[in-house]
C-alpha atoms as an extended CHARMM CRD file, in Angstrom:
* protein
*
       108  EXT
         1         1  MET       CA              0.0000000000        0.0000000000        0.0000000000  PROA      1               0.0000000000
         2         2  ASN       CA              1.3290000000        3.3530000000       -0.8920000000  PROA      2               0.0000000000
         3         3  ASN       CA              0.7980000000        6.5800000000        1.0290000000  PROA      3               0.0000000000
         4         4  LYS       CA             -2.2000000000        7.7100000000       -1.0320000000  PROA      4               0.0000000000
         5         5  GLU       CA             -4.0540000000        4.4340000000       -0.4560000000  PROA      5               0.0000000000
         6         6  LYS       CA             -3.4170000000        4.6520000000        3.2960000000  PROA      6               0.0000000000
         7         7  ILE       CA             -4.8960000000        8.1500000000        3.3950000000  PROA      7               0.0000000000
         8         8  GLU       CA             -7.9620000000        7.0510000000        1.4300000000  PROA      8               0.0000000000
         9         9  GLU       CA             -8.4600000000        4.0590000000        3.7390000000  PROA      9               0.0000000000
        10        10  GLU       CA             -8.3170000000        6.3140000000        6.8450000000  PROA      10              0.0000000000
        11        11  ILE       CA            -10.8210000000        8.7100000000        5.2850000000  PROA      11              0.0000000000
        12        12  ARG       CA            -13.1520000000        5.8050000000        4.5000000000  PROA      12              0.0000000000
        13        13  LYS       CA            -12.9050000000        4.5200000000        8.1040000000  PROA      13              0.0000000000
        14        14  THR       CA            -13.6760000000        7.9780000000        9.4680000000  PROA      14              0.0000000000
        15        15  LEU       CA            -16.7220000000        8.4400000000        7.2430000000  PROA      15              0.0000000000
        16        16  ASP       CA            -17.9920000000        4.9420000000        8.1340000000  PROA      16              0.0000000000
        17        17  ALA       CA            -17.6780000000        5.7820000000       11.8220000000  PROA      17              0.0000000000
        18        18  PHE       CA            -19.9790000000        8.7990000000       11.3070000000  PROA      18              0.0000000000
        19        19  GLU       CA            -22.5950000000        6.6390000000        9.5840000000  PROA      19              0.0000000000
        20        20  GLN       CA            -22.5430000000        3.9540000000       12.2940000000  PROA      20              0.0000000000
        21        21  LYS       CA            -22.6600000000        6.2390000000       15.3060000000  PROA      21              0.0000000000
        22        22  GLU       CA            -24.9120000000        5.4160000000       18.2110000000  PROA      22              0.0000000000
        23        23  SER       CA            -27.6320000000        7.8920000000       18.9580000000  PROA      23              0.0000000000
        24        24  LEU       CA            -27.6640000000        9.0980000000       22.5180000000  PROA      24              0.0000000000
        25        25  PRO       CA            -31.0120000000        9.5140000000       24.2240000000  PROA      25              0.0000000000
        26        26  PRO       CA            -31.7550000000       13.1750000000       25.0190000000  PROA      26              0.0000000000
        27        27  ASN       CA            -32.3680000000       14.3350000000       28.5480000000  PROA      27              0.0000000000
        28        28  PRO       CA            -36.1620000000       14.4510000000       29.0350000000  PROA      28              0.0000000000
        29        29  TYR       CA            -35.9680000000       17.8200000000       30.8640000000  PROA      29              0.0000000000
        30        30  PHE       CA            -33.6220000000       19.5480000000       28.4330000000  PROA      30              0.0000000000
        31        31  TYR       CA            -36.3380000000       21.3970000000       26.4940000000  PROA      31              0.0000000000
        32        32  THR       CA            -38.0380000000       22.5300000000       29.7040000000  PROA      32              0.0000000000
        33        33  ARG       CA            -34.7830000000       23.9260000000       31.1080000000  PROA      33              0.0000000000
        34        34  VAL       CA            -33.9860000000       25.7710000000       27.9010000000  PROA      34              0.0000000000
        35        35  GLN       CA            -37.4580000000       27.3260000000       27.7930000000  PROA      35              0.0000000000
        36        36  GLN       CA            -37.1700000000       28.4160000000       31.4310000000  PROA      36              0.0000000000
        37        37  ARG       CA            -33.7860000000       30.1050000000       30.8560000000  PROA      37              0.0000000000
        38        38  ILE       CA            -35.0980000000       31.9480000000       27.8160000000  PROA      38              0.0000000000
        39        39  LYS       CA            -38.1170000000       33.1310000000       29.7770000000  PROA      39              0.0000000000
        40        40  GLU       CA            -35.9850000000       34.3010000000       32.7430000000  PROA      40              0.0000000000
        41        41  GLY       CA            -33.5770000000       36.1630000000       30.4720000000  PROA      41              0.0000000000
        42        42  SER       CA            -36.3180000000       37.9570000000       28.6060000000  PROA      42              0.0000000000
        43        43  GLU       CA            -38.0830000000       38.9620000000       31.8360000000  PROA      43              0.0000000000
        44        44  ASN       CA            -34.9170000000       40.4720000000       33.3420000000  PROA      44              0.0000000000
        45        45  LYS       CA            -33.9660000000       42.4030000000       30.2410000000  PROA      45              0.0000000000
        46        46  SER       CA            -37.4240000000       43.6370000000       29.4200000000  PROA      46              0.0000000000
        47        47  THR       CA            -37.8390000000       45.6720000000       32.6090000000  PROA      47              0.0000000000
        48        48  ILE       CA            -34.4400000000       47.3260000000       32.2740000000  PROA      48              0.0000000000
        49        49  TRP       CA            -34.6130000000       47.9460000000       28.5420000000  PROA      49              0.0000000000
        50        50  LYS       CA            -38.1520000000       49.2620000000       28.8100000000  PROA      50              0.0000000000
        51        51  PHE       CA            -36.7680000000       52.3600000000       30.5430000000  PROA      51              0.0000000000
        52        52  LEU       CA            -33.3330000000       52.5940000000       28.9060000000  PROA      52              0.0000000000
        53        53  LYS       CA            -34.3390000000       52.4470000000       25.2320000000  PROA      53              0.0000000000
        54        54  PRO       CA            -35.9330000000       55.9210000000       25.0850000000  PROA      54              0.0000000000
        55        55  LEU       CA            -33.1370000000       57.5270000000       27.1370000000  PROA      55              0.0000000000
        56        56  PRO       CA            -30.7060000000       58.2520000000       24.2300000000  PROA      56              0.0000000000
        57        57  LEU       CA            -33.5300000000       59.6880000000       22.1650000000  PROA      57              0.0000000000
        58        58  ALA       CA            -34.6430000000       61.9440000000       25.0300000000  PROA      58              0.0000000000
        59        59  CYS       CA            -31.0560000000       63.1690000000       25.5700000000  PROA      59              0.0000000000
        60        60  LEU       CA            -30.6540000000       63.9440000000       21.8880000000  PROA      60              0.0000000000
        61        61  LEU       CA            -33.9500000000       65.8000000000       21.8470000000  PROA      61              0.0000000000
        62        62  LEU       CA            -32.9530000000       67.9080000000       24.8770000000  PROA      62              0.0000000000
        63        63  ILE       CA            -29.6000000000       68.7570000000       23.2990000000  PROA      63              0.0000000000
        64        64  ASN       CA            -31.3330000000       69.8480000000       20.0890000000  PROA      64              0.0000000000
        65        65  ILE       CA            -33.8540000000       72.0100000000       21.9550000000  PROA      65              0.0000000000
        66        66  GLY       CA            -31.0650000000       73.5960000000       24.0210000000  PROA      66              0.0000000000
        67        67  THR       CA            -29.0280000000       74.3390000000       20.8990000000  PROA      67              0.0000000000
        68        68  PHE       CA            -32.0660000000       75.8400000000       19.1950000000  PROA      68              0.0000000000
        69        69  ILE       CA            -32.8000000000       78.1350000000       22.1530000000  PROA      69              0.0000000000
        70        70  TRP       CA            -29.1470000000       79.1590000000       22.5020000000  PROA      70              0.0000000000
        71        71  TYR       CA            -28.8170000000       79.9060000000       18.7820000000  PROA      71              0.0000000000
        72        72  PHE       CA            -31.8450000000       82.1660000000       18.5960000000  PROA      72              0.0000000000
        73        73  ASN       CA            -31.2440000000       83.9520000000       21.9180000000  PROA      73              0.0000000000
        74        74  THR       CA            -27.7600000000       85.2030000000       21.1400000000  PROA      74              0.0000000000
        75        75  SER       CA            -27.5760000000       88.9730000000       21.3830000000  PROA      75              0.0000000000
        76        76  GLU       CA            -24.6900000000       89.3580000000       18.9720000000  PROA      76              0.0000000000
        77        77  VAL       CA            -25.6650000000       90.2450000000       15.4500000000  PROA      77              0.0000000000
        78        78  TYR       CA            -23.2570000000       89.3860000000       12.7170000000  PROA      78              0.0000000000
        79        79  SER       CA            -23.3380000000       91.6680000000        9.7060000000  PROA      79              0.0000000000
        80        80  ALA       CA            -21.2130000000       91.9610000000        6.6360000000  PROA      80              0.0000000000
        81        81  THR       CA            -18.8520000000       94.9250000000        6.4780000000  PROA      81              0.0000000000
        82        82  GLU       CA            -19.1230000000       97.3310000000        3.6120000000  PROA      82              0.0000000000
        83        83  THR       CA            -15.5580000000       98.5540000000        3.4960000000  PROA      83              0.0000000000
        84        84  ARG       CA            -12.1050000000       97.3420000000        4.3210000000  PROA      84              0.0000000000
        85        85  GLN       CA            -11.7570000000      100.0340000000        6.9880000000  PROA      85              0.0000000000
        86        86  GLU       CA            -14.8170000000       98.7520000000        8.8720000000  PROA      86              0.0000000000
        87        87  LEU       CA            -13.3670000000       95.2380000000        8.8220000000  PROA      87              0.0000000000
        88        88  ILE       CA            -10.0410000000       96.4950000000       10.2070000000  PROA      88              0.0000000000
        89        89  GLU       CA            -11.8300000000       98.3800000000       13.0000000000  PROA      89              0.0000000000
        90        90  ILE       CA            -13.9090000000       95.3360000000       13.9590000000  PROA      90              0.0000000000
        91        91  LEU       CA            -10.8890000000       93.0370000000       13.9410000000  PROA      91              0.0000000000
        92        92  SER       CA             -8.7660000000       95.4960000000       15.9390000000  PROA      92              0.0000000000
        93        93  TYR       CA            -11.5300000000       95.7580000000       18.5290000000  PROA      93              0.0000000000
        94        94  ASP       CA            -11.9620000000       91.9680000000       18.7120000000  PROA      94              0.0000000000
        95        95  LEU       CA             -8.2250000000       91.3090000000       18.8910000000  PROA      95              0.0000000000
        96        96  ASP       CA             -7.6360000000       94.2590000000       21.2170000000  PROA      96              0.0000000000
        97        97  LEU       CA             -5.0020000000       95.7650000000       18.9370000000  PROA      97              0.0000000000
        98        98  ASN       CA             -5.3380000000       99.2710000000       20.3910000000  PROA      98              0.0000000000
        99        99  THR       CA             -3.0090000000       98.5380000000       23.3170000000  PROA      99              0.0000000000
       100       100  ASN       CA              0.6390000000       99.6300000000       23.3080000000  PROA      100             0.0000000000
       101       101  GLU       CA              1.9550000000       96.0630000000       23.4980000000  PROA      101             0.0000000000
       102       102  SER       CA              0.2590000000       94.9500000000       20.2920000000  PROA      102             0.0000000000
       103       103  ASN       CA              1.0190000000       98.1090000000       18.2680000000  PROA      103             0.0000000000
       104       104  MET       CA              4.5990000000       97.0600000000       17.7190000000  PROA      104             0.0000000000
       105       105  PHE       CA              3.3700000000       94.2190000000       15.4670000000  PROA      105             0.0000000000
       106       106  LEU       CA              1.3670000000       96.4760000000       13.1600000000  PROA      106             0.0000000000
       107       107  ALA       CA              2.9980000000       97.6210000000        9.9500000000  PROA      107             0.0000000000
       108       108  LYS       CA              2.2230000000      101.2470000000        9.1180000000  PROA      108             0.0000000000
């Protein structure tokens, strides 16, 4: 027998062993235990998830309402400047460029 025939013989023995297997009798209470565990798991999760599922949606809704109120209650009005001089004045006021310390960086 060469190597290939030995391999084929072992494969045949293995497949025959699967066909001739003995069936084991199932535990008579297996199905009942499985059903009980499923029922217990669903009861425990349902009470917790009943309250936690809407929580992310409520948080998102509150954040959106807060952002909406903040956006429309701002007192600052942003307007476009007509001239370059107005833009320079606004920027110098915002950046506080009128102090002596910052004047040394301005090119005249």
